[in-house]
C-alpha positions in Angstrom: 60.4 9.7 63.1 58.3 8.3 60.3 57.1 10.0 57.2 55.2 9.5 54.1 56.6 11.7 51.3 54.6 12.4 48.2 55.7 14.3 45.2 52.9 16.6 44.2 51.9 19.1 41.6 49.8 20.9 44.2 48.3 20.3 47.6 46.4 22.0 50.4 45.1 21.4 53.9 41.6 22.4 54.8 40.2 22.9 58.3 36.4 23.5 58.7 36.2 24.2 54.9 39.0 26.9 55.0 42.4 26.4 53.5 45.2 26.8 56.1 48.2 25.6 54.0 48.6 25.5 50.2 51.6 24.6 48.0 52.4 24.3 44.3 54.8 21.7 42.9 56.8 20.0 45.7 56.4 17.5 48.4 53.7 16.6 51.0 55.2 15.2 54.1 53.0 13.4 56.6 55.2 13.4 59.8 54.8 11.0 62.7 56.9 11.4 65.8 57.9 8.5 68.0 58.2 8.6 71.8 62.0 8.2 71.5 62.6 10.9 68.9 64.7 14.0 69.4 66.1 16.9 67.5 68.7 14.5 66.0 66.1 12.5 64.2 64.3 15.6 63.1 67.5 17.0 61.5 68.4 13.7 59.8 64.9 13.3 58.4 64.7 17.0 57.3 68.0 16.7 55.5 67.1 13.5 53.9 63.8 14.7 52.5 65.2 18.1 51.3 67.9 16.3 49.4 66.0 13.3 48.0 66.6 13.2 44.3 63.0 12.4 43.2 62.3 15.1 40.7 63.0 14.6 37.0 65.8 16.2 35.1 65.8 17.1 31.4 66.2 13.4 30.5 63.3 12.3 32.6 65.4 10.7 35.3 64.9 11.3 39.0 68.1 13.3 39.6 66.9 16.5 41.2 66.0 17.4 44.8 63.4 19.7 46.2 66.1 22.3 46.5 67.2 21.8 42.9 63.7 22.4 41.5 62.7 25.2 43.9 59.8 23.2 45.2 57.6 23.7 48.2 56.8 21.5 51.1 53.5 20.9 52.9 54.1 19.4 56.3 51.3 17.7 58.2 51.5 16.1 61.7 50.3 12.5 61.5 50.5 10.5 64.7 48.6 7.6 63.1 51.8 6.7 61.2 52.7 5.0 64.5 49.5 3.0 64.7 50.2 -0.6 65.7 47.7 -2.9 64.0 49.2 -6.3 65.1 46.6 -7.1 67.8 42.9 -6.8 67.4 41.1 -4.4 65.1 41.8 -1.1 66.7 45.2 0.4 66.2 47.3 1.2 69.3 49.2 4.5 69.4 51.5 4.0 72.4 54.6 4.5 70.2 53.5 7.9 69.0 54.9 10.8 71.1 52.5 12.6 73.3 51.5 16.1 72.1 53.7 17.9 74.6 56.7 16.2 73.1 55.5 15.9 69.5 54.5 19.5 68.8 57.9 21.0 69.6 59.6 18.5 67.4 57.1 19.1 64.6 57.7 22.8 64.9 61.5 22.2 64.9 61.3 20.0 61.8 59.3 22.8 60.0 62.0 25.3 61.1 64.8 23.1 59.7 63.1 22.9 56.3 62.6 26.6 56.3 66.2 27.3 57.2 67.2 25.3 54.0 65.3 28.0 52.0 62.2 25.9 51.2 58.8 27.6 51.3 56.7 25.6 53.7 53.0 25.3 54.5 51.5 23.3 57.3 48.4 21.9 58.8 47.4 22.7 62.3 48.8 20.4 65.1 46.0 18.2 66.6 43.3 19.6 64.3 41.0 17.5 62.2 42.2 18.2 58.7 41.4 17.4 55.1 44.5 17.0 53.0 44.0 17.4 49.3 46.9 16.6 46.9 47.6 15.7 43.3 50.3 13.1 43.4 52.8 13.6 40.6 54.2 10.4 39.2 52.9 9.0 41.4 55.9 9.1 43.7 55.4 8.1 47.3 58.1 7.1 49.7 58.2 5.9 53.3 61.0 7.0 55.5 61.7 5.9 59.1 64.6 7.1 61.2 64.5 3.7 63.0 66.3 2.1 60.0 64.9 3.0 56.6 67.5 5.6 55.7 
């Protein structure tokens, strides 16, 4: 699994001009699922993101996690995170899991975050979405279960 994690003061997902997911302070997670991913990777990534100490404490140091600050998470499926741009000018997506595999893992990831007690909002799987966010910091991290954490 691959994710782009952004600390935000607020964010929302719009589909056809209508909001489908909105959060206040917390994290936006763009989530890409690889062809080889399983529940194991979903659990590792969910745990990692939930416990990342990227929120400031009273001294202004990034020592608090999403759980510590009571933040929310907006999770958006993003197959293009597995776009391969090494050849030509059109990205290839053969490493991205097919929808029939990706959607259950996406839903599972959401459930894992919710089980940790975090309020979640989501986009809609395979929909054309507009994601609006106010990046706080800015703080943006890339996580990849193939070796980044």
